[in-house]
N, C-alpha and C positions, 0 to 999 in steps of 0.2 A: 505494500500500500505506499502509495505518495506521501509523501509528508511536506506540511508549510515548510519553509525556513524559520528560525525567528526573526522575528519583525527588531525592532531598534530601540534601544535603552529609552524610549520618550514613549512609550507608551506601558504600561504596569504588566507584569504576568497576567494576574488575576484578567487584563481585559483581551489579553492576546490568547488566552487559553479561551474564555468564552466565546471569542471569532473564529477561531483555528480549529479548536477542539475536532476530534472527528465523527460528530452530530452536533455542532456548535454554527453559531450564525451564518459564515460563509460555507457551509454544505448544504445549504437548503436547493434541490435541483428545480421543485415541481410546489406549486401550490394550485388543489384540485376544487374547483368550490360545487358541491356535491348536488343533486336532486334526491328523487326518491326513485329515479328507476337505477337498478345493479349497472354500474358498468365497470371497467376496465381500466384504469388509468395511468398514463405512464409512470415508469418507476416503481411503479405501487404493487407486489404481488394481489393473486386473487381481485374479486371484484366488491367495489363501495358504494353505499347509496347513502341518505340521510335520511335518519328516526327520530321523532319529535327532538330538534335541533342536537343530536348527536349523529356522530361518522358510525357506521357499520360496514363491516368488512366478512367477507366471506370465502371460502374456497383460498386461504391464504395458500397453501400446500398445492402444486400441480397434481395429484396424485386424490385432492379430494374435494367429492361432490359439492355443490354449491350451496346446500344445506347442509352443515357438518360440527362437529365439536369443535371445529379450530375458527368457526364467527364470531370473530369480536366487536365489542361496542366503547365508544372511545369518546368521552365525555369532552366536553374542550377545556383544555389544556393535560391530556393525556396522552401517552407514546407507549407505542409497544416497536420493541426491534425486530424484524425478519432478515435475519441472512446480511446479515451487517448494513443493512438500511433502515434507519429511522422515518417510525409514520408518528404525524402526530396529528391529533385533531385540532383545528381553532373557530370560533365562531365572531362575526362579523354581524351585530345587530341580529342574531338568531340565526343568519344564514351559515352551517356548517360548510366547513372545507378540511381536507387535507391532506397537512405536509408530507413533501418528503427530502428528508436529510440523506444525502449521498457522500458520505467519505471521499469518493471520486471523483466528484463534480468539477468541474476545473477550476469554478472560482473558489473553490479549495486547496486544488492544488497545486496551483498556479499562484497563488497570493505569498508574498515574500514579507510584508509587513506593511506596518500604517504610519506613512509621515505626518508629521506634525511640526508647527512651527515653533520655534525658541520659546519654551518659559521666560513669561515677563509679566512681573507682580502689579506693572502698571494696567494692566487688561483686567487686573482685581478692580470694578467700577461700583461707587455706591451709587441708590438707585432708593427709590421710594414704593412697594406696594401701595394699589388702590384696588380696593375690594369693589365686584363687577354690582351693578343696581340691581336688585333682585327682579327676578326673571327675565334678566337679560341672557339671551342665546348667542351663542357659536358654530359658525358652519365651519366644520371643519371639512376640508377634501383631501383626498387621498391619489394617490401619485397616479391610481388607475382610471381616474374620471370620481369615484363613487365619493357623494357627500351623507353627510349626516349633523343631525344638531346635536347640541351637547351644552346644560346651564354653565354659561359665563363664571370664572375665576375670577381672573381680574388683571391689573396691567400691572407693570415697573415702571415708571417713569425714570428716567436718568441720560444723563448726555455722555455721549459715543464719539470723540473723536473732535468736541468744539460742538456738536450736533445736539439738537433735543430727541428723543426719541421715547416711541411707550410700549412696550413689551407686552404683546396679550400673550397667558401665562397660565397653565392647568397643574390639578393639583391641588395638593391639599396645604393652605396654610398655614394652620399647623403642625405639618407633617413636612413642608418640602415643594419647593414648585418646578416646573421645567416649561423648558419655550423649543419649539422649531424654528430656525434664524437662518437668514440669506445675507449674503454683506456682497460688497464690491471684489472681493476673494471669489466669490463661487463663480463654477464656471471657466475660470481662469486661475489659479492657482492653489485650488478647494472646490472638493467636491459642490454641488448644485445647491445643497442644505446642510447643516448639522442640526444633533441634537444639544440640548444644554441643561443640565442639570444646577438647580437654584437652591443655596440652604432655605430655612422658611424665616419668612422677617420678625424683625422685633416687634412687642409689641406695639412701639408707634409708628410700622409698618416699615423702617428704616431695612433696607436689605443690601447684599454685595454681590452683584453679578460678577462673576468670573470666567469671562470666556476661555479663560487659559485648561476650564471643562465639558467647553464644546465637544462631541466628539462625532465619528459619523455614525448614520445610521442603518441599521441594516438592510437596506436595498442599494447602498454601496459598496454591497459585499455580493447580493443576489438581485435580478432584478424578478424574480417570483414575492418579495415581499410589498406590502401595502402600505407605506410606510404614508402618515399625513404631511404636506406639503405648509411650506410657511405662508401665514397669511400678512394681506400686505401690509402693515404694518412693523409687520419684524422682518421684513428684507430692508435693511439698513444699505443707505446708499454712501457705505464709508467702509474701507477695506479693516476687516477684524484678524489681523494676522496671532492670533491665539488659539491653542486647542489641535483637534487632529484637522490634518488636511485631505488627504488622498490616501487609496491604498496603494501600495507599490507589486506588482505583477512581473512574475516572470514571465 
């Protein structure tokens, strides 16, 4: 089995393992959206269908009949390993899908590292969290064009390179926030957008936005993820030279 090379030192061991391990982020080969009709899908042994929001597989052995003791039911988040391939169930607003993680997919075997901007403490910027108004809704658009609505959490007001911005954030203000961002490095020196985790704001709303913590979304490693895109106000018209940049491919 071909293994990815070690990543540069700018990425932690835990992050590299999460991406490059046998069934890690970069190993995703297919995402199959299911309906109630049993069908064979690329990369997945047996036949699969959706039943009551779950993923149901049958005949996972070549010599097994269509209905057999090999039938498996996976709730969203559950997985099954078959012949080196990991089969995982997910759900998007009740629509189930089967994900196929294959250690031999080129997205994993050709991955050599994650390239990052140099760490710079100057990119840890002060901001102020502003909770959303009651009943406010955000529309989340994914890379595949799918749109969904969710209750708005709020924004963080801050200055980046002397320009004022308000980042739309998700998460729980008591536990921690996150944002999807793009900037003037996107599609130039970095992937087209990145994810950013932000510590919970203080009681008065003050918060530190550390762009050194920006990291590549799963869809930077495989086209079969359905990552959320940055909302319009999170597309910064300045260069944010901090955090992870791009993948390094052999």
